[in-house]
N, C-alpha and C positions, 0 to 999 in steps of 0.2 A: 503493499499500500504506499509505503514511504520510500520505496526504492529510488524514485526520481529526485529525492532531496540530495542525492550525491552529485547531481548536476545543477547546481544552484544558479548558473547563469541562464539556464534555459527553462528552469522550473517555474510555473506561473506564479507560485506564492511568492518566490524570491524576486520576482519582477515588480512587486507591488511598490508603489511609493511610500516611503516612510513619512509620515505626517510632519510637516513643517512646524517646529516648536517655536520659531521666532520670526523675524522679518525677513522676507525674501529679497535681499538686495542684489542678488546675482541672477535674476529670472532672465535677463536679456543676454547674459553672457553664456558662453558656450559651456555645457555641463562638463565638468572634470571627471574623467573616468579613471579611477585608480584601482579598479577591481583586481586587475592582474599584475599589479606592481610588485617588483621583486623586493624582498626584505633587505637586500644588501645595498640598497641605494641610500639608506639612512643608517649611520652607526650610532649606537647608543652606548656611551661610556659612563658607567656608574662605578665611581672610584672612590676610595677612602685614602685621605692624606695622613701620612704617618705623624706629621707634626701638627695636625689640626684636630680640633674637638668634635667637628661635625662632618656629616657627609656632604661632599662637594655636590653642588646642584648639577644635574643632568646636563651634559654637554651635547651638543648637536653639530655633526660634521657632515658635509655633502660633497660628494665628488663632481669635479667638473673636468672638462676636456682640458689637456695640456696641464693637468695638476694644479689648476687655479682653485682658490678657496672662495666661498660665498658665505655671507652672514645669514645663518638660519637654514633650515632644511629645504626650503623652496628657493631655488637659485633663481632669483629675479634678475632682470636686466638693470643692474644697479649702475652700470657705466653711464647709461642715458641720464638716470636720475642724478648722478654726481656731477655731471657736466651742465646740467640745466638747473642751476640753483635758482629758486624763486627769490623774489625780492623780499625785504623786511616787511612789506605790507601784507604778506601772506601769513604772518603769525609766527615766524621762527624766532626763537631766542638766540640772539647772537653770541651768548657766552657759552652755550652747550651744543653738542653735536646733535644731529638729528637724521632720522632715516627719511630721505626725500623721495617723492614719487615724480613721474614723468610729467612735464609741464602740461601736456595735452590732457592729462586726467585731473588737473587742478581745476576746482570749481570756483568761480568768481564769487566771493562772500557777499558782494553788494547785491547779488540777484538771487543768491542761494540761502533758504532758511537754514539757520543753525540749529533749529530744533530737530536734529537728526541723531541717529545712533550709529552712523557710519563715518569713516575716515572721510577726508576731502574727496577721495576718489569715488565715494558713493557705493563702493563695493565691499570693503573690508568692514566688518562689524567691529564696533567698540565693546569690547569685553570687560574693560576695567579702566578706571580713571584715578590718576594721582593728581593732587593739587598741592601747591605751596605758594607762600607769599615770598616774593622776591624783594626783599627789603634789605638795605645796606646796613646791617647792625654789626656788632663786633664779632658775631660767629658767622657772618655771612660766607665768608671763603671756606670755613670748615664744612658748612651745610652744602655749599656748591660742590665741593669735592666728593662728598658723600653721594650726592645726587648723581654725579657723573659716573662714579664707580658702579653704583647700583644699576642705573639705566644701561650702563654698558654690559653689565652681566645679564641683565634681562634680555638684551638683544642677543648676546652670546647664547643664551638658552633658547633662542628661537622666536621669542616674542618680537612683534613689530610695534614700534613707537611712532607717535605723532604728537607734536608739541603745539600748543597755543600760547603765544606771547601774552604778557599781562596787559599789553595795550589793547588786546582783542577782548579782554574780559569787561564785565559791566562796571566794576568798580575801579578798574585800572591798577589792581594790585595783586591779583591771583593769577598764577601760571597754571596751566593743565597739561598733563601728559596722558594721552589716550593710548590704550594697550589693545592689541588685536593678537589673538592666538592663532597661528596658522594650523593647517591640517596636520602636519607632522607633530607639532606640539601636542595637539588634541589627542591624537591616537596613541602617542607615547604615553601621556600621563593618564589617559583612560585605562590603559593597561596596568600602570602603576596603581591606580586608585581602584582597580577591579570594577569599573563601571559596566553595568549590564546594558546591552543594546539588543534591538529586535533580531531574531532569526527566522521567525515564522509566525503567521497570524494565528491567534488562539482559536482552535477549532472546538473547544469545550462548550456545549450549549449553555446559555445563561440559565440562571435560577428560574423556576416556575414563577409566574408573575403572582403577586399578592392580590387576593380578591377585593382587598380594601384599597387598591391603587386608585380606583375612580373617586373614592371619597377624599383621598389625599392629594388629588390632582391640583387643587388651589396652592398647596404648599410646595409644589414641584417647581424646579427651574427647567428651562428648555434643555434638551439632550445635548445639544452643542456645547452648552456651558457645563453641564454636569460631567460629560465625557468628551473632552476636547480631542481625544485621539483614540484610535482603535486599540484593542488589547492584543498583545503580542506574547509569544514565548521568547524568553531573553536568554542571554548567555553572557558571561564576562568577556569583554572586549580583548581581542589578541591582534596585534598589527600583523601577524603572519597569517591570519585567516580572514582578511578583509572581504574576500569574495563570498564568504559565508553569510555576512550580514546584509540586512536590507538597506544597503547604502544607495540612495537614489540622487541625492544632492549633498556634496560634502559641506556646503555652507550652512545647511539646516539639519544635518544628521544629528549633531549634538546640540541639545536645547541651550538656550542662553543661560539657564541655571546650572547646566553641567559646565559650560564654558567659564562662567565666572568662578565656579568651584575649582576648576583646574588651574585658572590664572592665580587665584588666591593661594592655592597650595605652593605654586612657584614663588609668589611674593613673599610668603612667610619663611622661605628657606633660602632666598637669594642673598649672598654676601655683599657687604658694601665697603669692606676694608678692615684694617686692624688698627685698634686703638688700645693704648696702654698695654701692648703685648698680648691682647686677645682678639680673636677673630669675631667680627661683628656682623650679624646678618639680620634679616627679616624686616618686613614693613612695620611690624609693630613697634620695634625699637626707634625706627626712623620717625614714626608718628609721635612717640613719646618725648624725643629730644627736639621736636619742632622742624626737622628737616623737611618733612611733608605735613600739611595741615589736614589731609583727608585722603582716603582711599576707599573706593566704593564702585560697584558695578551700577550700570545705568537702568532706569526705568525705560520701558519700551515706547512710552508715549505720555502725554500729559493725561491726568486722570479724568478730566472733564470733557475730553474730546478725543476722537480717534486720530491716529497718525495720518499725515498727509500721504504717505506711502500706501497705495492701495494694497500691496502685498504684505503689509505689516498686519499681524493679527490683533495688535492693540489690546493685549491681555490685561494690562492694567486698566484700562477704560472698562473692559468687561467685568473685571472684579469690582470696581467701583459702582457700576450701574446696578449689578445683579447681587452684590454681596455687602458692600461697605455702607450702604445708605440705611438709615434706621427704618425707613418705610418698608424695607424688605425684611423686617424682623421676623415675620411668620414664615419665611421661605427657608428651605434647606440650604445648606452650605455647599458651594462648589469645591468639594475637597480635592478632586482630581486636578482642577485648575489651579487651586492654591498650591498643591504640591508640585505642579509643574512650573509654577511662577517663581515661588519662593523656596522650594525644596522640601524634602521630607520632614525635616525636623520641625518646621513651622506647621506644615500640614498635619502632623500628628498632634501638635498641641490644640489646633482648632477642632480636630476630630474628637479629641478627649473632652474639650470644653463643651462642644455641642451635645456629646452623649451625656455628659454630667448634667447639662441643662435639661435634656430630655427626661432623664431619670427623676430629676427634681420635681417634675410636673406631678408624678404619682405622689411623692412625699408632700408636696405642697397641697394637694387636694385632700389627703388624709388629714394633715395638720389643720387645714381649714375646717373640716367637718368636726374635728375635736374641739376646736375653739368655738365654733357654733353651738356645739353641745353645752359647753360651759356658759355660753351667753344665754341660751334658752332656759337653762335650768338655775340660773342665778336667783330668781325669785324663790325657788324650792329649797335652797340651801339653808338648812337649819341652823348652822354655826352663825352665818351672817344675820339671819333673822333674831337670834337671841342677842347678838352684839348690838343690833339696831334697836331693839325693843326697850323703851324707856323703862319698863317694869324689871327688866332683867339687866341688860347692859348699862342702863342709866342708874342703876343702884349699886353696881360693882365699882368700888374705888380701888384704882390701881396704885401701886407704889411709884414714887418718883424715879424718873429715867435718869437722873443725874443727881450728884450730891448737892444738898444745901439750897442751890438756887432753883432746882425744879419743884414744881408743886405736885400734889395729889391730882389725879385726873380720873374722869369717868370713862368706863370702857366704851361706851356708845359714841365717843368722839372719833373712833376709828371705824365708824359704820361703812363709809364709802369704800375705804381701802380694803376692808374685809370682803365687800362685794366683789370688787375688782379681782381680788386674790382668787375668788373661785372660778374665774375665767381660765386659769392655768393650773389651779390645784383642785382637780376633781378626778373621778374614776377614769376619765378618757386619758389623763396623763399617763396612767400605768400602761394602757393599751398602746399609746403612741410611742412610749419608750421602748416597748418590746417590738412593735412594728419597725422602728427605725434601726433596731439591731439587726433585723432580718433584711430591711431595705439596703443597708450599707453592704451587706454580703452580695445580694443580687447585683448591686451597681458594679462592684469589684469583679465579679465573675463574668457578667456580661460584657463588661469593657474588655476583659481578656480575649473574649470571642470576637468582639468588634475589632480589636487590635490584630488578632491573628488573621482576619479577613483583609485588613489593610496591608498587612505584611505581605500577603499573597498578591494582592492587586497592585501594590507599588514595588514589587520585585525586591522585597526585603527578607525573603525567607532564608536565603543563604548568606544574607548580610552578616558579616562578622564584625562585631563592635570593635574587636581588636584591630581590624584593618584601618579603621578611622580614628577612634577614640584612644586607642592604646598606642598610638604612635607617640614617640617622645616629643614632649613640648620643646620648641626652639629655646625657650628661656632655661629649661632644664640643661639642654645640650650646651648653652653658652656659659652658665654659672657652675656647672660641675667640672672641675679640672681633673678629677681622677678618673681612671678608666679600669675596667676589668673585662674578663672575657665572658660572653654570654654562654652559658652551658648548653643552650639550644642551637644558636646560630654559630658558636664558635668564633665570633667576631668580637673585637674590642668595642665597648660602648661605655659612655660616661656613667658615673654613679656618685651618689652622695654618701660619704662615710657614715657609719652608725653614730659615731659621736656627734657629728654635725646634726644629724637627724634627731637625736635625743635633745640637744640643746634647743633646737628649734621648736620642737614639739612642746617642751617644757614652757617656753616663752608663750607659744600659741595657748597652750591649755591655761596658763596662768591668767592670760588676757581675757580669755573667754569667761573664766570663773569670776574675774573681777566685774566684768559687765553684767553677769548674771546676778552677782551680789548687788550690784548698783540697782538693778530692777527691783529686787527684794527690798532694798532700803528705800526706794521711792514708793513701793507699795506700802510699806510700814509707815512712811510719811503721810500717805494718803489716809491710812487708818487713823493715825494720830489727829489728822485734820477732821475726820469724821467725829472722833471723841470730843475734840475741843470745841467744835462749832455747834454741836448738838444743843448744848445748853443756851448758846446765843439765839439759836433759831427758835427754841421752846419759848424763851423770854420775849423774843420779838413778836412772835404770833399771838402771845397771850396779851401783850400790851398795846398793840397796834390795831386800831379800830378799822382800818381800810382792809386788813387781812382776814377780818372775821367772816365775811361771806364765803370765803374759800377755805376756811380753817379745817373744815371736815374733809376736803378733798386733799389739801396740801398739808399734811401733818409735818411735824418736826423730823419725824423719821424719813419721810419721803423726800422733804426738802434737803436733808443731809445727804441722802442717797444719790439724788439727782446731781447736785453740785459736786459731790465727790466723785461720781462717774465721769463727769465732764472734765473735771481736773485730771483725773486718771488718764482719760483719752489724750489730753494735750501732752501729758508726760510721756505716754506711749509713743507718740508721734515724734517727739523731740529725740528720745532715746534711740528710736528706730532709725531716724535720720543719721544720727552720729554713728551707730553700730555698723551700718552698711559699709561705711568707709573703712572702719577698723577690721571688719571680717574680711574684706578683700585684701587689705594690707598684710594681715597675718597669713592669709592663705598664699599670697605671693612669697611671702618670707619662708614658708615651709618648702618652697620649690618642688611641688608635686611632679612626679615623673611624666605622668601622661595627662591628656586632656580629660579623661574620664575621672582620674583621681582628683584633678583640680576641681571640677564640677561637683564631685561627690563630698569633697572636704568642705567646700564653701557652702553647699547645700546643707549639710549637717549643722555647721556653725550658725548659719543664718536661721535655720528652722529651730534649732534649739533656743536661740535667743528670742525669736518672734513667738515660740510657744510659751515661754516664761513671761514675755512681755505683755502679750495679749490676753493670756488666760489666767494670769496670777490673780487678778482682782475678782474675776468670776469664781475661782476656786476658793478665795477667801470668803466671799459671801455664801457660797453653797455649802462649804464644809467647816468653816471656823466661826463665822459670825453667830453670836448667840449660843454657842455650845459650851463656852468656858466663862460664864457670867458670874457664877456663884449665886447667892441669894442676898435679900436684904439684911444687912448687918455683917455680912461676910463676903462682900464683892471682891472679884479679882481684878487687878489693876495692871496696866501696861507700864512698865518702867517705875512701877510703884507711884504712879501719878495720875494716869488717865484711866477711868473705869471703862472696862470692856463693854462693847455695845450689846444691847438686847435686841431680839427680833420683835417685830409687831405681834400683838396677840393672835393675828390671824396667820403668822407664819413668815419666814424669810423668803418664800418662794417669789413673792411679788417684787422684793428688792432685787433678787436675782435676775428676774425678767427685765427689771429696769436697767440694771447693769449691762445685760447682755445686748439689749436693744440699742442702748446709747453707743456701745463700743462697736458693735457690728455694723449699724446703720452709719455711724460716723466714719468708720473705716472705709466702707463702700462709697460713700459720698465724696470723702477726700480723695480716694483712689481714682474715681472717675475724673474729678477736677484735675487732678495731677496728670493723669493719662491723656486727656483730651485738650483741655483748655490751655494748659502751660505750654505744650508743643505748638499749638496753633498760635498763641501770642508770639512765642519765640520766631516762629516762621514769618508771621505778619511783620514783626519788627525788622527781621533780616531782609525782607524782600520788599520793604515799603518803597524803596527807590526804583526797584526794577519792575514794579507791577505795570507801569505804562510803557515799557520798552517793547518794540515789535520783536518778532520771532527771529529776525535777521540779526539781532543784536544780543538777544537773551538766549544763549545757547542751552542745549538740553543738559550738557555736563554742568552748566552754571546753575541751571534751575534745581538740579538734583543736589548740587553742592549747598545750596541755601536751605536745604531741608535738614531736619534732626537726624542724628546718627542712631540706628538701632544696633546697639553694641552687642558684644558676644553674650552679655548677661541679660539681654532684653527678654528672652523667653524665661529665664530663671525668675525674675521678679513677677512675670505673669503667672507662672506655676505657684510661686510662693503666695501670692495673693489668693488664688483660688483654694490652696490647701489650708490656709488660715481660715477661710470662709467655711470649708469643709469641716474643720474642727468645731466652728460655732454651731453648726446644724446638727453635729452628731454628739459631741462631748456633753452639751448642756440642753439638747433639744427637749428634755422632759419638762424643763421649766418655761419653754417658749414654743408651743407648737406652730406659731406663725413663722418661725425662723427660716424653714424651707421656702415659704412663699416669698418672704423678702430676697432670699438667695436667688429664687427663680427670676423675680423681676430684675434684680441686679444683673444677672448672667445674661438674660435677653438683652439688656443694654450693653453689657461687657463685650459680648460677641461683636456687635456692631461698633462699639467705641474702638476695640482693638483692631478690628479690620479697616475701619476708617483711618485711624492714625497710621496703620501700616501702609495703607494704599496712598495716602494723600500727604501725610506729615513726615513721614521718615524716608530716608534714602533706602534703596533696594538692598536688603541684607544679603550677605554672601550665602549661597545654598549650602546646606549641610544635610547629611543623612542621619537618621535615627529610626530604629524599629521599635521603639517603645518610649514611654514617658520616663524611663530610667529609674533612678533611686526614688523618685516621687511615688512610685507604685509600692515600694516597701513602706514608706512613710504613711501612706493612706491605709495599708493593711494593719501597721501598728495603731493608728488612730482609731480604726474600726474596732480592734479589740479592746482598746482603753475606753471607748465610748460606752460599751456594754457595762464596764465597772462603774464609770462615773454616773451614768443614768440610773443604775440600781442604788447608788448611794444618795442621789438626789431625791428619788422617790421615797427612800427609807428615812433619811435623816433631814432633808430640807423642806419637803412637803409635809402635810399633816395627815397623809393618807393612813400610815400605820397606826398612829395613836387613835384615829377615828375608828378604824377596824377592830382594834382591841376593845374600845369602849363598846362598840356595836355588839360584840360577842361575849364580853365578860362583865360589863358594868351597866349596861342598859337596863332601865326599869320600866319604861313605858312601851308596851308592845304596839300601840298604835303609832307612835312616833318614837322610833328607837334611838334617834340622835338627839333628842331634846335632853337637855341637861348636860351636854358634852362640854360646853364652855365653862360652866361652873366646876366640872370635874377637872378640867385641864389646868385650873388656876389654883395655886396653893395660897394659904393664908399666912400673914405675918402681923405680929403684934407690934404696933408703932412704938410702944414704950420701949421695945428691945433695940431701937436704932441707936447705935453709938453717934457721938457727937460729930463725927466726920461725915456721916451720911445723913443725918437727921435734917429734914427741911427747916428752913428758917420760919416759915409761916405754915399754920395749921388753922385757918379761920373757922373751919367748921368742926374742929375738934374730933376728927376721925380717930377711932380706936384701933381699927385693923385696916390693912390694905392687902391687895392680891398681887401675885406675880406668877408669871408663866414658868411652872416647873411641877413636878410631882414629888412633894415632900410632906412630912407629917406636920399637923398644925401645932401651934405653941402649947396647947394643953395635953399633948401626948407625951409619953415617956420617951419616945425617940424624937424629940423636938427638932424639927428642921433637917432631919435626916431624910434620905431618899425613901419613898415608900415602896411597898411591894409591886404596886402598879408600874413604877418607873422600871423595874427589872424585867417585868412582863413585856412592856413596850420594847425595851432594848433587846431582848431575846427575840421578839417578833421581828424587829428590824434586821437583826443579823441573819435570822432564818429566811426572811424575804430575799436579802441580798444574795445568800447562797443559792436559794431556789431559782431566782430570776437569772442569774448568771449562767447557771448549769443549763437551764431550759434554753436560753437564748443561744449559748454556745453550741449546744447539741443541735439545734436547728440550723445554725450558721454552718457548721461543719458538714452536716448532712446535705444542705443546699449546695454548698461548694463541691461536695463529692459528686452529687447528681448532675451538675452542670459541667460538661467537658469543656476545657479551656480552648480548643479548636473544633470549630463546627465539622461535622462529617463531610459535607460537600467540599469544604476547603481542603481537608485532608486528601480527598480524591483528586482534586485539581492539582495539588502540589506533586502527588505521585505521577500523575499523567504529565505534567510539564517536566518533571525530572526525566521520565522515560523518553519523552520525545526529544528533549534536548540532548541526552547522551546519544540517542540513536542518530540524530542529525550529525553531531560531532564525530562519531566513530565512522559513519558512512563518508564523511568528508575526509578523514584521515585514511580511510580505505581506498578512496579514489586517488588521493594524492601518492599513496605507495604503489597502486598500480601504474601510475604514470612513471614513477621512479623506476619500477621494475622493467617497464618497457624501454627505458632509456639506458640503464646500467645493469642490472642483474647481479648485483654483489650479494654475497652470503649474508652480510648484516642486514640489508635490505629485505631479504627473504625472510629472515627471522622476525623483522618488524612487521612484515605483512601477515605471518602466521599469528603473531601476538595480537595484532589488531583485529584479525578475523575471529580469534577466540573471544576478545572483549565484546565483539558485536554478538556472537552467539550467546555469550552470558547476559547481555543486555536484553536479547529476545526472551531468554528463559526467565529473566526477572519481570 
């Protein structure tokens, strides 16, 4: 059936055109056919210098007649270019050398728009742009020498450069160097980077259509947008097997994202000289020392209109119109187009964010139902009825909430807050806590399946993270002067001595502990604030007539909680701003060996800090506030000065809800402002002079230069923001069922804000591969397990559910209304005459004899005066039993669900096996035909042995 695949030049499948991934600038030029090109025309020398710490960049040499050499793998007619030097008006920098093109190919700039992504010849595509400010400062000569050496080495590596003088720029200060990767450069590094390319159109039938597709039609995007190119079987590129691949046009065979990824790989490893006895290399260093001000690939057009070139696909415009506008919030995301334009790493982020948002819809609906249940049953809540009843709550005199200055108060003053507390503290809370424990498992397991499908569709099944992420970081190679032999490759490679690593880790660990301690200290400061201002709020609300109408709603406890939460949020933002820079600095100081190590170390540092920073206040309110108060006459004090806080008689859950709402909503609002408004203002300010310039003056590379930079850590902050949000809706969701709904609304906006800023406000990022969300998956798994524990403790110790259940089954005396009398039962009695002078209020105008407080202790006339009663121990035992039972039930269900749901769908497994089989078959048949040709030409014994070996491999492939 597939025997014809051995004749790739005549097989109809191999004659198909590979879809153009970029702009077709060579349509009218004669198509270049290199399918039969011999491998010995280009020599690739990969050498290691004995006196150098880094691998020398790949050199290209090409043979010419009479032994002449040419610059680069494609021997162009440079003599003509050298003899016909353009004038200075054509934008050449007189101080630096340039690669010149023939005069008849030069386009008159006065009549040609500079909003182009091609060289002046209109043929060679701009794959990367370098920018620098050519100012005469004290380091001008040193920077000039670095640039000359760096650009000379880039040309030696086969790249073509074209320069734009600063006189041609909009502000007259910035020079630009445009870079083009030739075919030989692309195929060489495509093999080095193991890039997969098409060999055969996919013949596996698509999945059976979903019967609900007709209902989901309004949510769908056009097929051309969702699937911008056909599906192919792919194989890693090899320059010796070019006729095997579906190469129709060399200029469009590699997509722009692949091209900029290859050029960036060269830029990060290209040397630029020796300074202080050390070899210096890489564009990152040149950017850091100011030699260049920017390095970026170009967007293919302006986002608000298509490119003038009719052969350009204008993918940026398509992404903006179909994806980045908020009015498209209800539409699905064009993930294949995102991956094609930005690369797999950004594509996998938006796929995860979209899937997370879809799953949040279910959690939001259930949370809203639980909230509505609390709302509709508010009037039926017996506890709030008794508190609000003047005959019950109005007759209960509560002990003062602070020493001396606070007065005795009546329980019914907390009527409104007790009613609102029922919204979140009801039987639905338990159900929702258990539901979210199962939901988070479903989310993680179904994401693994979605991720597996994307890995297959995006040719990442055989992608080895080691090939990309485990490559040595250039900074590691430069800073590590010691070398040792790699036991696997048997080659010398740099390494960091154990002693140096230990010292760096100690400094790093100490720094992280210091900042975590600083967070804890700031949280203690906020607690002290709460303790110190409570008396002030109580006195203010008691004596201010204007606050009397809202005194029932805005109690001193609530006022203290709200202001403390706002103060805590401000402190969180400040510490977060400072620590981000510290975390990057200490991670750089550790000199991680690989890119993966760098990202993982930075991720763990940042997440640990953010975890403590954002969640510490919520943990305090949930698990510490009101738990170590003592009782009247024997209160506990912080630093022997400030009396510990008490919970509201209706419980601390409403305060946890307030804290969670302020921190979560504040973070999301601030994050969207930071992500959308700040870049927009910066871009507006930077381009305010260029807005009125015509296209022939404001070039495409200048337009992109004026945009913000989407740095290497851009996605890191996006993931971190979402993972912190994930913690809010899982760790404390039992206290706030509306948290998933807030997260859902935020994420719908987040997707469009992220897409809008990436498409319109940022330079095009360098494409990068990734087959998963990386270490974030493990962090999410850890938070999912922790969430079961925290929610069990919230239900048991923060809410009043367990005490109410114990009263219902053990102490209730009214069969018609089992919960009547609960409030009186939950409050202990204290004799005012037992107050020590330190605690006794200054005033007691009504001469109260006793007051009540929230606890389970014996009354003053009991022999065990003020000791914990037996009911206290019953409730404590019930709480511990509930925690154990809930955790075990939820964990058993979680693990069962995880076991039941396979990580890889069955149809994806079948497709992967089918593709591997066909790919191996095509490659073996190709080798088989090549060996047959060699046998016909030569007939050596070694060739016959290869022939027999290959034939055996083909038989084995058929058997498999």
